[in-house]
N, C-alpha and C positions, 0 to 999 in steps of 0.2 A: 663642353659645359652644356650644349643645348641637347646632347644625347642623354644627360642626366635629369634633365629638366623633362625631357620626353618620356622617360622609363617612369619618373615620379608621377607623371600626368596619366600614363596608362594604367600604373598600380592605383592611384585614386579613383579612376573611371572603373576598374574593375572592383573596387571595394564598394563604390556607389552602388552600381549594378548588382553587387551581391545584397547589400543592406535594404535595397528597394525591394528585391525579390523576395527576400525574408520578411518584410514589413508587409507586403500584399499577401503572402501566404498566411501569415497569420492573422490579418483581417478575414481572409476567406474563410479559414479555419475556426475563427470564432463566429462568424455568421451561420456557418454550419452548424456548429452545435447548439447557437440559439435557435435557430429555426427547425433543428430536429428534436428539440424538446417542446415545441409547440403542439397541442391536440390537433388533430387533424379533422 
């Protein structure tokens, strides 16, 4: 039973890490697009 909960926690942690990476990447890409459109 503890093996199942550890596996679930590992899967949740992996999903959280992927989601956080995606969110940060989208924010950085949005800032890049916004700043690249500004006149220099």
